[in-house]
C-alpha positions, 0 to 999 in steps of 0.5 A: 102674904109677906113681901121680902125686899132687897135694896140694891145700891150701885154708883148708877142706880138704886132699886128694890128686889121684891120676892113674895107670892101673888105679886103679879096680882097686885103689880099696880099697887106695887108700881105705885108704892115704889114710884114707878110711873109711865104713860106707855109700856111695852111688855116683852113676854116669854111665849112659855108663860101661862096665859093666865099670868099674862092676862093678869098683868095686862089687866093690872096695868090698865088704863096705861097704854100697853104694847106687847110682844112675845118671844120664844126663850131661845139662846139662838133668839138672843141676837141683833134681829130680836133687839131690832124687833123691840126697838122698832116697836119703841120708835114706831110708838114714839116711846120717850125715856120716861116710858118703860119696857117690862120684861116678863119672862126668864133670864134670856128675855131679861137679858134681851129686854135689858139690853134693848132698854139700855140702847134705846135713846141711851136708856129708858126705864126698865122693869124685870118680872122674872118668871123662872127660878134661874132668873129670880136668883141670878140674872134679874139682879146686878144689871148684866145684859146681853146677846150672843153672837158666833164667837160665844155667849153674851159677848155683846152687852152692857151693865144696865141696872133695872128700876125694879125687880118683882119676883113672884114665887107662885109663878114657879109652880108652872115650871117643869122640873128641868127648869126648877133644876136649872135655877137650882144650879145658881142656888148651889153656885151661890151657896159654895161662894157664900159659906159651908152653913149655906150649903148644908142648908141646901144639902139637908133640904134639897128635895123640899127646895126642888118641890118648891116647899115653903119656907125652903124655896123662899129662904134659898132664893133670899139667901142667893139674892142677898149674896149677889147684892153684897158682891154687886154693890161692892163691884157692879162692873165686874172689875175684881170681886164680882168675878166670883159669881162666874164660878163654873161659868167659863166651863158652862158657857163653852159647853153651851156654845160648843152645842150650838145652844142646843136644847139638849143642855139648858144653861142651869145644866151647863152651870152644874156641869161647869161647877163640877168641872171647876171643882175637879180642876181645883182639885187638880190645881191643889186649891181644893181638898178631895174631901171638900170635892167629894162633898160637892160631888155627892150633892150634885149626884143627888140633883138629878141630871146627867152630870158627865160632859161625855153625855154631850161631847166626844174627845174630838170636841175638846178643841171646840170647847177650848176655843170658846173658853178662849173667847171668854170675856174674862180673859185678858191675855193668852191664858184662860182666867178661871174661877176655882174653889179653895173651900166653901166661902173661899173662891180664887178669881183670876187663876191664869191657866195655860190652854194646853193644860186645860185642853188636856183636862177636858180631853181626859174628862171625855173618856 
């Protein structure tokens, strides 16, 4: 089967993203072909991954010294306690900076492992094998790592590029539909940022993509990854351009945080709600036309999730949501920094909005 390769070049590290089917079955050859060498590795796995995939990975990496830890992929576990668990193994097994840690899981596992890797002895080798659609198209690329705290999501972290990303599309077949939709949120976000042509491809092939049909799922993953490559290479530390990738996320992270990272709303679902909120607010701020808003809303309505925030919140929650938006890491003043839509392929970053205006929008949405 064909392996698609995307090369990422940043000022701190160059690395490759490999996308294809059956890649876990040849992970030993892939490591060798990409000059990934080590004596010891810690594999941090997602508890939800079917054992057959874990067993294949373990067997392919023998006779290396392999240590394992399994984590529950919950936003509530993205904390210092989990980082300490990983560091404890690395110190007790005497890992050095030429050894490696492998993340084998979704975006939550990747964020945790990336941060643990970046902070252990100021950085050791980090391999990311993303196993969810969300992580394959977004969080495994670009080097963002992080954990949560009581003030909000991903507020403690680092920029730490992986040494290699290996995305095996076959493992996506083990995911429930809700997780596929979760990943699709980032594909949709990328298409709005990229171009109307990309969006129309999704709009035409939505059902085939959600059913993981070839070549539609492969094309969608590649388009999203290539967009992120272009953006990350131009602005690796999110000083300016990379903020476009946060489209919908200021709202989404606030919704997740206000719910206490409840299972009622996963990250991708929050992003879809966030895109909807950003689009509506863009119309209110007169940056987006009513015609383009309707096109986006019609597409979202076909995805198959609850798309109203009043399914999750009441009017009394508007202050709580706003407070989490005030804590967003993109803010640099008393105002809230939003990413708004001007058109497909045209995103407005650094839109400073008075919190009272935003509160009014949130309050009115909760009717």
